[in-house]
VEXNULO-420459 format. One record per residue (C-alpha): residue in one letter; z, y, x. Coordinates in steps of 0.1 Angstrom, whole numbers. Example, Ala and Ser with C-alpha at 12.3 -4.5 7.8 and 13.67 -1.06 7.14 Angstrom:
% VEXNULO-420459
   r      c3      c2      c1
   a      78     -45     123
   s      71     -11     137
% end
This chain:
% VEXNULO-420459
   r      c3      c2      c1
   m     558    -828      61
   l     523    -837      73
   y     509    -802      65
   d     533    -778      80
   f     515    -746      71
   e     520    -721      43
   k     503    -734      12
   d     504    -706     -13
   n     479    -683       5
   w     445    -689      20
   n     445    -682      58
   e     411    -673      74
   e     423    -684     108
   l     435    -718      97
   f     402    -723      78
   a     382    -714     109
   d     403    -737     132
   p     422    -763     111
   p     451    -781     127
   a     451    -818     139
   s     469    -829     107
   l     438    -821      86
   r     414    -839     109
   g     402    -875     107
   t     425    -902     121
   p     404    -933     125
   f     416    -968     126
   w     415    -973     164
   a     408   -1010     167
   w     427   -1025     195
   n     406   -1056     199
   c     407   -1065     235
   y     432   -1064     264
   m     444   -1028     264
   t     456   -1008     293
   k     471    -973     296
   e     440    -961     315
   k     416    -974     288
   a     437    -960     260
   r     439    -925     275
   e     402    -924     282
   q     394    -933     246
   i     419    -908     232
   l     400    -880     250
   l     368    -893     236
   m     382    -892     200
   k     394    -857     206
   e     359    -848     217
   m     346    -862     184
   g     369    -838     165
   f     395    -863     154
   g     431    -850     151
   g     447    -883     159
   f     444    -920     155
   h     459    -950     138
   i     467    -977     163
   h     454   -1008     145
   v     454   -1043     160
   r     422   -1061     151
   v     403   -1093     160
   g     403   -1100     197
   f     436   -1083     207
   e     450   -1099     239
   n     483   -1081     245
   r     511   -1097     226
   y     516   -1079     193
   m     549   -1061     191
   g     558   -1073     225
   r     572   -1051     253
   e     538   -1043     268
   y     524   -1034     234
   l     552   -1011     226
   e     550    -994     260
   l     513    -989     254
   v     519    -973     220
   e     546    -951     235
   d     522    -939     262
   c     495    -932     236
   k     520    -911     217
   e     529    -891     247
   f     492    -886     257
   a     485    -875     221
   k     513    -850     223
   e     499    -836     255
   n     465    -832     239
   g     476    -817     206
   m     468    -849     186
   l     488    -871     163
   c     497    -908     168
   y     498    -927     135
   l     513    -961     132
   y     500    -992     114
   d     524   -1020     104
   e     505   -1052     110
   d     483   -1074     132
   r     451   -1070     112
   y     458   -1072      75
   a     473   -1078      49
   s     506   -1062      58
   g     539   -1080      56
   i     539   -1109      82
   a     542   -1091     116
   g     514   -1112     130
   g     529   -1144     115
   e     564   -1139     128
   v     579   -1134      94
   t     563   -1164      78
   k     573   -1188     105
   d     603   -1190      82
   v     588   -1211      54
   r     612   -1195      28
   f     592   -1163      32
   r     557   -1177      27
   s     535   -1166      -1
   r     535   -1189     -31
   h     521   -1191     -66
   l     526   -1208     -99
   l     500   -1235    -103
   f     493   -1249    -138
   t     470   -1279    -134
   r     459   -1312    -150
   t     460   -1328    -116
   y     491   -1347    -106
   r     503   -1339     -70
   k     524   -1367     -58
   e     536   -1347     -27
   y     550   -1320     -50
   d     570   -1344     -72
   v     604   -1331     -61
   s     628   -1309     -80
   h     630   -1272     -74
   g     665   -1274     -60
   a     655   -1301     -35
   f     625   -1280     -25
   l     646   -1249     -19
   a     671   -1269       2
   a     643   -1284      23
   q     629   -1249      29
   k     663   -1236      40
   r     663   -1264      66
   g     629   -1252      78
   e     608   -1281      64
   k     573   -1272      55
   g     571   -1286      20
   r     540   -1273       1
   g     554   -1273     -34
   c     576   -1287     -62
   l     574   -1296     -98
   l     587   -1270    -123
   a     578   -1286    -157
   t     553   -1308    -175
   y     536   -1302    -208
   r     514   -1323    -232
   i     486   -1300    -244
   a     454   -1304    -264
   v     429   -1276    -262
   k     401   -1273    -288
   n     376   -1245    -289
   g     398   -1224    -268
   h     429   -1229    -289
   m     460   -1247    -277
   h     480   -1274    -295
   w     513   -1279    -276
   l     527   -1313    -284
   k     565   -1314    -285
   e     585   -1346    -282
   g     573   -1372    -308
   q     540   -1355    -317
   r     507   -1372    -311
   d     471   -1361    -305
   e     445   -1382    -289
   n     430   -1352    -271
   a     463   -1343    -255
   i     464   -1340    -217
   l     494   -1339    -194
   w     497   -1306    -176
   y     519   -1299    -146
   a     535   -1266    -136
   y     541   -1265     -98
   e     553   -1239     -74
   e     528   -1241     -45
   v     532   -1225     -11
   a     502   -1210       6
   s     483   -1229      32
   e     484   -1219      69
   r     454   -1199      80
   p     439   -1188     113
   w     438   -1153     100
   c     476   -1153      98
   n     478   -1167     133
   d     482   -1202     119
   q     510   -1190      95
   t     506   -1178      59
   y     508   -1145      41
   v     542   -1133      29
   d     560   -1136      -4
   a     558   -1099     -11
   m     581   -1102     -42
   n     609   -1116     -20
   p     632   -1088      -7
   e     647   -1109      21
   a     612   -1116      34
   i     603   -1079      35
   r     636   -1071      51
   r     625   -1095      79
   f     592   -1076      81
   l     610   -1043      85
   e     632   -1058     112
   t     603   -1072     132
   t     580   -1042     129
   h     595   -1009     117
   e     628   -1012     134
   k     611   -1021     167
   y     589    -990     164
   y     618    -968     156
   e     638    -982     185
   k     610    -972     209
   l     595    -942     193
   g     620    -929     168
   d     626    -895     184
   d     590    -885     175
   f     591    -898     139
   g     580    -871     116
   s     564    -850     143
   v     537    -864     166
   i     541    -897     147
   p     537    -885     111
   s     533    -918      91
   i     531    -955      91
   f     502    -972      73
   t     506   -1004      52
   d     474   -1023      44
   e     466   -1044      13
   p     500   -1058       5
   n     497   -1080     -25
   i     514   -1107     -47
   g     488   -1134     -43
   g     464   -1131     -73
   i     455   -1148    -106
   r     430   -1176    -110
   l     418   -1186    -144
   d     396   -1216    -139
   g     394   -1236    -171
   e     365   -1257    -160
   t     385   -1274    -132
   g     418   -1271    -151
   n     435   -1250    -125
   f     453   -1218    -133
   a     473   -1198    -107
   y     497   -1168    -111
   p     518   -1148     -87
   f     552   -1164     -82
   t     584   -1161     -62
   d     615   -1182     -60
   g     639   -1170     -86
   l     613   -1156    -110
   p     622   -1179    -139
   e     658   -1169    -136
   t     650   -1132    -134
   y     627   -1136    -164
   r     655   -1151    -185
   e     679   -1123    -174
   t     654   -1096    -183
   y     638   -1109    -215
   g     664   -1134    -228
   e     641   -1164    -230
   d     633   -1194    -207
   l     599   -1188    -190
   l     592   -1225    -186
   e     597   -1231    -223
   v     570   -1206    -232
   l     548   -1210    -201
   p     517   -1224    -218
   y     514   -1192    -238
   l     509   -1173    -206
   i     476   -1191    -204
   w     465   -1198    -239
   d     467   -1178    -271
   h     493   -1190    -296
   p     473   -1208    -323
   d     490   -1189    -352
   d     503   -1157    -335
   p     482   -1143    -306
   a     507   -1114    -304
   f     533   -1139    -292
   s     511   -1148    -262
   h     504   -1111    -256
   r     542   -1105    -253
   i     547   -1134    -228
   r     518   -1120    -207
   r     530   -1085    -207
   n     565   -1096    -198
   y     552   -1117    -170
   f     530   -1091    -154
   d     555   -1064    -159
   l     581   -1084    -141
   c     557   -1091    -112
   r     551   -1054    -110
   k     588   -1046    -108
   l     596   -1074     -83
   f     568   -1063     -60
   y     578   -1027     -62
   k     615   -1034     -55
   a     609   -1059     -27
   y     580   -1043      -9
   h     572   -1007     -17
   q     607    -993     -26
   q     623   -1010       3
   i     597    -998      29
   g     595    -964      13
   d     632    -959      14
   w     633    -971      50
   c     606    -946      60
   r     623    -916      43
   a     656    -925      59
   h     638    -925      93
   h     619    -893      87
   i     584    -909      87
   a     559    -907      59
   f     549    -940      41
   t     511    -943      35
   g     485    -970      30
   h     469    -987       1
   l     471   -1019     -21
   l     447   -1048     -23
   a     421   -1045     -51
   e     434   -1014     -68
   d     402   -1005     -87
   g     400   -1027    -118
   l     424   -1037    -146
   f     423   -1074    -139
   s     422   -1070    -101
   q     452   -1047     -98
   t     472   -1068    -122
   s     463   -1098    -101
   s     473   -1082     -68
   a     500   -1057     -77
   g     510   -1059    -113
   e     501   -1022    -116
   a     487    -999     -89
   m     500    -966    -100
   y     536    -978    -103
   q     535    -990     -67
   y     520    -957     -55
   k     552    -939     -65
   a     569    -953     -33
   y     543    -937     -11
   d     547    -903       5
   i     509    -902       8
   p     494    -926     -17
   g     461    -940      -5
   v     430    -960     -13
   d     403    -981       4
   n     367    -971      -2
   l     343    -998      10
   c     305   -1001      11
   d     300    -965       2
   l     306    -973     -35
   r     311    -945     -60
   e     342    -961     -75
   y     362    -934     -92
   t     391    -953    -109
   t     410    -961     -77
   l     409    -925     -64
   k     418    -910     -98
   q     449    -933    -100
   a     461    -922     -65
   q     452    -886     -71
   s     471    -886    -104
   i     503    -900     -88
   a     500    -875     -59
   r     498    -846     -83
   q     525    -858    -107
   l     550    -867     -79
   g     542    -836     -58
   r     528    -855     -28
   e     510    -836      -1
   g     477    -853      -5
   v     458    -886      -8
   m     448    -909      20
   s     415    -927      21
   e     404    -955      44
   e     368    -944      44
   y     334    -958      56
   g     343    -995      59
   v     314   -1020      55
   t     287    -994      59
   q     268   -1007      89
   w     253    -992     120
   d     225    -974     101
   f     249    -952      81
   s     237    -916      87
   f     253    -882      92
   q     243    -874      56
   d     258    -907      44
   y     291    -899      60
   k     291    -864      46
   l     283    -875      10
   s     308    -904      12
   g     335    -880      23
   d     325    -852      -1
   w     331    -870     -34
   q     364    -883     -22
   a     376    -848     -11
   a     367    -836     -46
   l     390    -863     -60
   g     420    -853     -38
   v     415    -870      -4
   t     429    -849      25
   l     440    -876      49
   r     409    -893      61
   v     411    -926      80
   p     376    -935      92
   h     370    -973      94
   l     368    -977     124
   t     367    -969     161
   w     365    -999     184
   a     383   -1001     217
   s     358   -1028     227
   m     327   -1046     215
   n     337   -1078     232
   g     329   -1110     213
   e     336   -1110     176
   a     349   -1074     178
   k     313   -1061     176
   r     309   -1076     142
   d     342   -1062     128
   y     326   -1040     101
   p     304   -1017     122
   a     295    -990     129
   s     320    -981     155
   i     327    -945     147
   g     333    -939     184
   w     317    -935     217
   q     296    -967     215
   s     274    -950     189
   p     248    -927     204
   w     256    -899     181
   y     293    -896     188
   r     291    -861     204
   q     275    -848     171
   f     303    -862     150
   k     326    -832     156
   a     305    -811     132
   l     315    -835     104
   e     352    -835     114
   d     353    -797     115
   y     336    -797      81
   f     361    -820      64
   a     391    -804      81
   r     382    -771      65
   i     377    -786      31
   g     410    -806      35
   y     427    -773      44
   c     415    -757      12
   m     422    -787     -10
   s     458    -789       3
   l     466    -753      -8
   g     482    -742     -41
   k     484    -764     -71
   p     457    -783     -90
   r     445    -767    -122
   v     445    -797    -146
   r     450    -795    -183
   v     439    -830    -195
   a     456    -864    -191
   i     446    -899    -203
   l     470    -928    -209
   h     460    -956    -185
   p     447    -987    -203
   l     461   -1012    -179
   e     487   -1028    -203
   e     460   -1034    -229
   a     443   -1057    -203
   w     475   -1076    -198
   n     472   -1090    -233
   v     439   -1108    -226
   i     446   -1122    -191
   g     444   -1157    -205
   a     421   -1187    -209
   g     393   -1190    -234
   d     359   -1174    -239
   e     373   -1148    -263
   n     398   -1135    -237
   t     371   -1135    -211
   a     348   -1114    -233
   l     376   -1089    -241
   r     386   -1085    -204
   k     350   -1078    -196
   r     347   -1052    -224
   l     380   -1035    -214
   e     370   -1035    -177
   e     336   -1019    -184
   a     351    -993    -207
   f     377    -984    -181
   h     352    -977    -154
   k     327    -960    -177
   r     353    -937    -192
   t     365    -927    -158
   e     330    -920    -145
   w     321    -901    -176
   l     352    -879    -174
   v     349    -871    -137
   k     313    -861    -142
   s     319    -842    -174
   g     333    -811    -158
   v     368    -818    -171
   d     394    -827    -144
   f     421    -851    -156
   d     450    -873    -146
   f     459    -908    -155
   i     494    -914    -169
   s     510    -947    -162
   q     531    -958    -192
   s     556    -976    -171
   l     561    -946    -148
   w     562    -920    -176
   e     587    -941    -195
   e     612    -938    -165
   m     610    -900    -166
   p     637    -886    -190
   e     623    -851    -188
   w     589    -854    -204
   q     583    -820    -222
   k     582    -785    -209
   d     580    -756    -234
   g     566    -781    -259
   y     539    -794    -236
   l     536    -829    -222
   q     551    -831    -187
   v     548    -859    -162
   g     567    -851    -130
   e     553    -818    -117
   m     522    -817    -140
   t     520    -803    -175
   y     491    -812    -198
   e     476    -795    -228
   l     455    -824    -240
   l     464    -861    -239
   l     436    -886    -245
   v     447    -920    -259
   p     419    -946    -255
   r     415    -972    -282
   p     425    -999    -282
   l     457    -994    -262
   q     489   -1014    -261
   l     517    -989    -263
   r     553    -993    -251
   e     578    -984    -278
   t     591    -955    -258
   i     556    -941    -253
   r     548    -946    -290
   q     578    -926    -300
   r     569    -898    -275
   l     534    -896    -289
   e     547    -893    -324
   e     570    -865    -314
   l     541    -847    -296
   k     519    -850    -327
   k     547    -836    -349
   n     563    -809    -328
   g     545    -806    -294
   r     520    -781    -282
   t     500    -807    -264
   q     471    -820    -285
   v     469    -858    -288
   a     434    -872    -293
   e     426    -909    -298
   a     391    -920    -288
   e     373    -953    -286
   h     341    -938    -271
   f     340    -914    -242
   d     307    -897    -245
   e     291    -865    -257
   s     309    -869    -291
   l     342    -861    -272
   l     329    -828    -257
   d     341    -807    -287
   v     376    -820    -281
   l     375    -813    -244
   s     358    -779    -246
   p     389    -757    -251
   y     404    -773    -219
   r     373    -770    -197
   d     379    -746    -168
   v     347    -753    -150
   q     312    -759    -163
   i     282    -768    -141
   c     247    -763    -155
   d     211    -761    -142
   e     191    -729    -144
   t     181    -737    -180
   g     218    -739    -191
   r     218    -776    -196
   p     250    -793    -184
   s     247    -811    -150
   w     263    -844    -145
   d     256    -844    -108
   y     289    -829     -95
   l     326    -837     -92
   y     350    -808     -86
   q     385    -799     -78
   l     400    -765     -87
   r     432    -753     -71
   s     453    -722     -80
   l     468    -698     -55
   g     485    -672     -76
   e     457    -649     -88
   s     431    -667     -67
   e     414    -701     -70
   l     397    -725     -46
   l     369    -746     -61
   f     351    -775     -43
   l     320    -790     -58
   a     306    -823     -44
   p     276    -844     -53
   a     286    -873     -75
   e     259    -897     -63
   k     240    -906     -32
   a     210    -885     -25
   e     188    -914     -14
   k     180    -923     -50
   t     146    -907     -46
   r     129    -923     -76
   g     137    -920    -112
   p     134    -950    -135
   f      99    -960    -146
   t      83    -933    -125
   w      60    -933     -95
   g      69    -898     -84
   r      97    -888     -60
   k     125    -865     -69
   g     122    -832     -51
   l     148    -841     -24
   l     134    -817       1
   e     135    -788     -24
   r     163    -767     -36
   r     174    -763     -72
   s     194    -737     -91
   v     230    -745    -101
   v     251    -722    -123
   v     289    -727    -121
   t     310    -711    -149
   i     347    -707    -143
   r     371    -695    -169
   g     385    -661    -158
   h     373    -630    -139
   y     369    -634    -102
   l     353    -620     -71
   a     334    -650     -57
   e     329    -659     -21
   e     312    -689      -5
   l     331    -706      23
   d     310    -725      48
   p     329    -756      59
   f     304    -762      87
   t     308    -729     104
   g     341    -716      91
   e     324    -684      79
   r     326    -667      45
   k     302    -646      25
   e     299    -630      -9
   a     284    -653     -34
   s     259    -645     -61
   y     279    -641     -93
   e     285    -621    -124
   q     313    -618    -149
   v     303    -626    -185
   g     328    -624    -213
   d     360    -641    -202
   t     342    -661    -175
   t     327    -658    -140
   k     292    -673    -134
   v     284    -682     -98
   f     247    -688     -89
   l     240    -714     -62
   q     209    -728     -46
   a     214    -765     -38
   s     198    -795     -23
   w     207    -829     -35
   a     232    -833      -6
   d     249    -798      -8
   s     285    -793     -17
   f     301    -759     -23
   l     334    -744     -15
   l     342    -712     -34
   l     371    -687     -29
   l     376    -670     -62
   s     398    -639     -59
   g     414    -625     -91
   t     403    -591    -104
   e     408    -570    -135
   r     372    -556    -134
   k     351    -563    -164
   g     314    -571    -162
   a     314    -570    -124
   r     282    -582    -110
   a     268    -590     -75
   g     232    -593     -67
   r     218    -627     -78
   a     199    -643     -49
   e     168    -661     -59
   g     169    -686     -31
   a     148    -689       0
   a     116    -669       1
   c      94    -689      23
   t      56    -684      26
   a      40    -716      35
   v      13    -716      63
   g     -12    -734      41
   e      -3    -749       8
   n      22    -774      22
   g      32    -757      54
   l      18    -764      89
   p      26    -799     103
   l      34    -801     140
   e       9    -817     163
   e      18    -851     177
   p      45    -849     204
   l      34    -838     238
   a      58    -863     255
   y      88    -883     247
   r     119    -896     265
   n     141    -925     257
   t     176    -914     267
   e     186    -950     274
   p     166    -979     289
   n     144    -998     265
   v     157   -1031     253
   l     144   -1066     249
   l     168   -1086     228
   l     176   -1120     243
   d     193   -1138     214
   r     172   -1171     212
   m     177   -1197     239
   s     179   -1234     244
   y     211   -1249     256
   c     224   -1279     274
   l     262   -1288     272
   d     278   -1308     300
   g     245   -1323     312
   g     235   -1335     278
   q     201   -1332     261
   e     185   -1298     260
   s     184   -1283     225
   a     156   -1266     207
   v     154   -1228     210
   t     183   -1215     189
   e     198   -1181     181
   l     229   -1178     202
   l     255   -1173     174
   q     242   -1204     157
   a     242   -1222     190
   d     279   -1212     195
   n     288   -1227     161
   q     270   -1260     171
   i     287   -1262     205
   r     321   -1255     191
   a     316   -1281     164
   a     306   -1306     190
   l     337   -1298     211
   g     361   -1297     182
   y     369   -1260     187
   p     375   -1237     157
   l     345   -1215     150
   r     344   -1179     162
   m     340   -1163     128
   e     360   -1139     107
   e     390   -1163     102
   v     403   -1166     138
   v     436   -1168     155
   q     443   -1139     179
   p     438   -1145     216
   y     474   -1136     224
   i     484   -1167     204
   r     460   -1191     221
   t     474   -1207     252
   d     444   -1228     262
   v     424   -1206     287
   s     406   -1235     304
   r     368   -1234     308
   d     361   -1270     316
   h     327   -1273     301
   r     293   -1264     316
   l     268   -1247     295
   v     232   -1241     307
   l     212   -1215     287
   k     174   -1210     291
   a     153   -1181     278
   v     116   -1176     283
   i     105   -1139     289
   d      67   -1133     284
   s      53   -1102     300
   e      18   -1086     301
   t      27   -1069     334
   e      50   -1069     363
   v      82   -1049     356
   a     106   -1039     384
   n     142   -1026     383
   c     153   -1044     351
   l     189   -1050     342
   l     205   -1079     323
   a     234   -1069     301
   m     257   -1097     292
   e     293   -1106     283
   e     313   -1132     302
   r     296   -1121     334
   a     325   -1133     356
   y     320   -1169     342
   c     282   -1170     346
   t     257   -1176     373
   v     222   -1162     365
   f     188   -1172     379
   l     154   -1156     372
   n     125   -1178     380
   g     148   -1199     402
   t     161   -1170     422
   p     199   -1164     420
   v     208   -1130     407
   d     235   -1109     424
   r     267   -1113     404
   m     280   -1079     413
   p     278   -1057     381
   v     260   -1023     384
   g     273   -1007     353
   y     272   -1015     316
   y     252   -1012     284
   v     267    -995     254
   d     302   -1009     261
   p     319   -1021     293
   c     321   -1057     280
   l     283   -1057     283
   e     281   -1056     321
   t     247   -1052     337
   l     232   -1072     366
   h     202   -1061     387
   l     173   -1086     383
   p     145   -1094     406
   p     111   -1082     393
   i      98   -1096     361
   r      64   -1111     369
   k      33   -1111     348
   g      31   -1141     325
   r      60   -1166     319
   n      95   -1159     333
   l     124   -1183     330
   l     159   -1168     327
   e     186   -1194     333
   i     224   -1188     328
   h     250   -1214     339
   m     282   -1206     320
   q     318   -1219     323
   y     326   -1226     287
   g     359   -1230     269
   l     379   -1222     238
   k     381   -1184     245
   s     344   -1181     255
   n     322   -1156     238
   l     286   -1167     236
   e     268   -1135     227
   w     234   -1119     226
   m     221   -1106     259
   y     198   -1076     266
   l     170   -1070     291
   l     170   -1033     300
   g     143   -1013     317
   e     113    -990     315
   f      88   -1012     296
   g      74   -1016     261
   v      82   -1045     238
   q      57   -1062     214
   m      74   -1080     185
   g      59   -1102     158
   g      80   -1126     138
   s     104   -1143     162
   r      81   -1138     192
   t      85   -1110     217
   k      65   -1099     248
   l      70   -1072     275
   t      43   -1047     278
   g      37   -1015     298
   k      58    -986     286
   p      39    -965     260
   d      24    -933     275
   r      31    -914     242
   l      48    -918     209
   t      33    -906     176
   w      52    -895     145
   g      62    -927     128
   d      83    -958     132
   y      88    -963     169
   t      99    -999     164
   r      61   -1005     160
   q      53    -985     191
   g      70   -1006     218
   f     107   -1000     209
   p     118   -1026     183
   f     152   -1032     198
   y     159    -997     212
   t     192    -983     200
   g     196    -950     219
   n     185    -915     211
   m     147    -906     213
   e     135    -871     225
   y     102    -857     213
   r      88    -827     232
   v      68    -805     209
   e      52    -770     207
   i      63    -748     178
   p      32    -728     168
   e      51    -698     153
   e      85    -686     142
   g      97    -699     109
   r     117    -726      92
   l     112    -761     105
   q     116    -790      80
   i     121    -824      96
   g     118    -840      62
   r     113    -877      69
   f     132    -895      96
   s     152    -927     100
   g     183    -924     122
   f     217    -908     122
   g     203    -873     122
   v     181    -850     143
   t     188    -822     167
   l     164    -793     177
   r     169    -778     211
   q     152    -745     222
   e     162    -723     252
   e     193    -746     258
   k     206    -740     223
   e     209    -771     201
   k     211    -773     163
   l     220    -803     142
   v     196    -811     113
   a     212    -839      93
   i     215    -831      56
   l     189    -824      29
   p     166    -806      30
   y     166    -811      67
   e     157    -775      77
   t     165    -751     105
   e     152    -718     118
   t     130    -720     148
   k     112    -699     173
   k      77    -701     187
   g      74    -721     219
   a      85    -754     235
   a     112    -774     218
   t     128    -808     219
   i     134    -827     187
   t     159    -856     193
   l     162    -884     169
   l     198    -896     170
   g     196    -933     170
   n     219    -961     159
   r     228    -996     172
   y     214   -1016     143
   n     183   -1029     159
   g     202   -1043     188
   f     235   -1053     172
   g     229   -1056     135
   q     222   -1087     112
   l     187   -1091     126
   h     182   -1126     111
   m     196   -1119      76
   i     170   -1116      48
   g     174   -1088      24
   d     194   -1056      23
   d     206   -1060     -13
   l     242   -1069      -4
   n     270   -1044      -8
   w     294   -1064      13
   v     282   -1075      47
   g     312   -1089      66
   p     315   -1104     101
   d     301   -1138      90
   s     269   -1122      78
   w     256   -1124     114
   r     256   -1162     109
   t     239   -1165      76
   t     222   -1199      68
   g     198   -1213      44
   s     176   -1190      23
   s     195   -1160      36
   r     184   -1166      71
   t     151   -1162      91
   d     142   -1166     127
   s     119   -1135     124
   y     135   -1103     135
   q     145   -1080     106
   v     146   -1047     125
   k     148   -1014     105
   p     124    -985     109
   m     135    -958     134
   g     121    -924     144
   i     106    -892     130
   l      86    -909     103
   a      63    -879      94
   a      53    -848     112
   p      78    -819     109
   v      65    -790      90
   i      68    -753      99
   y      71    -726      72
   r      67    -689      77
   t      98    -671      63
   s      91    -637      48
   r     128    -629      45
   c     161    -645      53
   p     168    -673      29
   h     199    -673       7
   h     210    -707      18
   s     210    -707      56
   s     214    -737      78
   p     250    -747      80
   y     249    -757     117
% end
């Protein structure tokens, strides 16, 4: 068990100080050469941040041999050090992702390589061998890429197929080929391929090369300090429907045609075209072929991968967790897994991957439903991936809040870097670790989510409504033709809209997987629908929906004799509210009584008590409504009324402080109404204790009673002084270069230059698809690279530092003077070592770097550090004198365009009151008075303050020194490692820095009495 505490009663001490198992466990990216000393130092830093453990996760740049003796000894030492420090050591089962290849060791055996069924008009001569000959060659270790399975003569007109049998003629007929095609070798797989995840023998090899090695070294601590092992994005390859090029691809494994015949009694190759095109006279025939095919892929994937690994984990007393590839949509999960919910049943802690801070509800509701139905301890989420350096404290809170409301208790922040060396610094930042200038403030967030996780792991979920999952309806239309494309789009949109509408409607629900429910012989309890450990009073059946015969019969029996209401519905909107109303346990309204659609919730029962968590459904930064010029009142509070079925004494639990207080509530009829004052970013955790009292009432707070000094409060005067807590920065990312004595290039951004140099030398590019360093044997640096950068300065500047990677392979000159090669520290990360420079003179300065260059070289941006100002315009920069003062506003325009540390503003508070720091750009803000510091980081950005001197600190981020500073636009959800090397219309030489600082003067308000909603920090 991950959560080894009593779950039927709320414990105030555990709430105040939750155990390590409830705290975040980040992906700890091992992306450099790791040593025991480095690992231990970073474990202590993670503990300081409030994390309860870590997932050891090999990422781009790892230099120790994966799963080798040194690696396993390092893992063992981390486990022991975690134990000494009251932390947990979680395992991860792969070198990078997707799981299944053990860093490429498994797929060195060509029999185990991923493959697909290719249906194409193109003849492939090299594949013109029989399936038997192909298998024999693979057994001998030959790397054949494919074989011919069958040929067909087909005419397609207006999306309809005419399949010509022997002797038939049609002038429009084309010869089509069905091939088994093996995946190509990829640098990402260390020059191997992904695995055939439907091949049990391949996954047995994966277990032998990974799990068995871990168990041999660490098995005594499985199930204790090592709670689980994480599998990441396993998949069956995908579906491609590309009618324009005449290429169709489907998941495949050797033996699939034989298994199909054994299972369904027909020859797959004799009906294969109907997998792609609709039968001209009987579309239902094609639907049956497709359902059989995808259902079989689902079963083969489950049996080979998830069941085999899950059984191994349980036999070895370690929990199995992780998530699938592309779990969210109907088509995507069919393509990658056959069905997501069916695969989740093998997991002890089913999980999801939430990227780009999307509000994507389907994935989590699927995982939460399985966790509830199968009695799992919780749900895991790989959170915060692809969110960038400028993600704020409030962003992290809101992203975690909605997921906690949908069942997440095991949080895996993505990710904490061991190093920023080379490509590692572009591996989906930010680093949720010590390289970020706000890392010491992160513990407040971890304490917060640990307390919510504790409450959401207690008792049992109070859920009365279920909905049949529409996946199998989508299987029918995964075929070629415009009609199928349109139907897929319509089903996909309906699936996501229905889910979103339901989770925001105030009615919690679970999905029911038809395939999983069909396997459960006990499906009624006292006349109610039962799925595993959950009993439902209302079953929603979306229309249209393809029903299995067993499921159809059960629905008929429920309608005739069951106590569970069965309601069919095509549209999920307000017209469904009357059906849902009898099963609504929680209703959320504004002060006028109108239903609110702004919150998600989870209600959990503990005997006569309940725990209720409410979380904002959307991001608070949507400050403008459609077609309006005005802003929403983000800095104001609003009234929220929560009505819960039943009579309770209501208390508010504060997850930030661990405190509790009586809520404002009253009992009305057979309900309890709780009155809350909320900002757009507030969530609420309520403890509802059962009572027989009728009409009980507590005083209703009316919110904060603040008397403004002047109509809008009193803005603070401009700062008296400021302090940059790190040296100021001039980014040196544009240089000319000369390779091996050749012609000097034009001034070029260094990552673009690196691409050009590698192309000239025939080296693979250093981008996302790279072979790991431990695989590369060529360590030579036989080439000579000379880099030149011009530094313009309005004044002489002394005591500057140059921060750079590859310091040991470089000789540096400033204005012809050699620079001492002995490092004097580092900037942000030890890979960026600093060298002391001679004085920068007024006017033009020439920085010259002579570099030994080779396959493993990292040509990266460099940084001039010192006490100076920087003037920036377009792609031009100039050093200036350091500004004497900063004003409220964007400090990138006040001499600090590339500065990435924290910025302190020294101010005078004119009188006691509430300080609102309403407009800032950064991770968050702290206020320090009399050596006491408060964090101000969520709306409405307020805190109590005293009269007198104070320091307001803007917590910075690393974007303006390490972000995509030459990428145009911020309208991309997905910004991966290659986005730093954008080209064409997506690229500019001009610097695209983001505003930073306290953007408007903080405002002081005089408080006439203590506000109802106090600061949570």
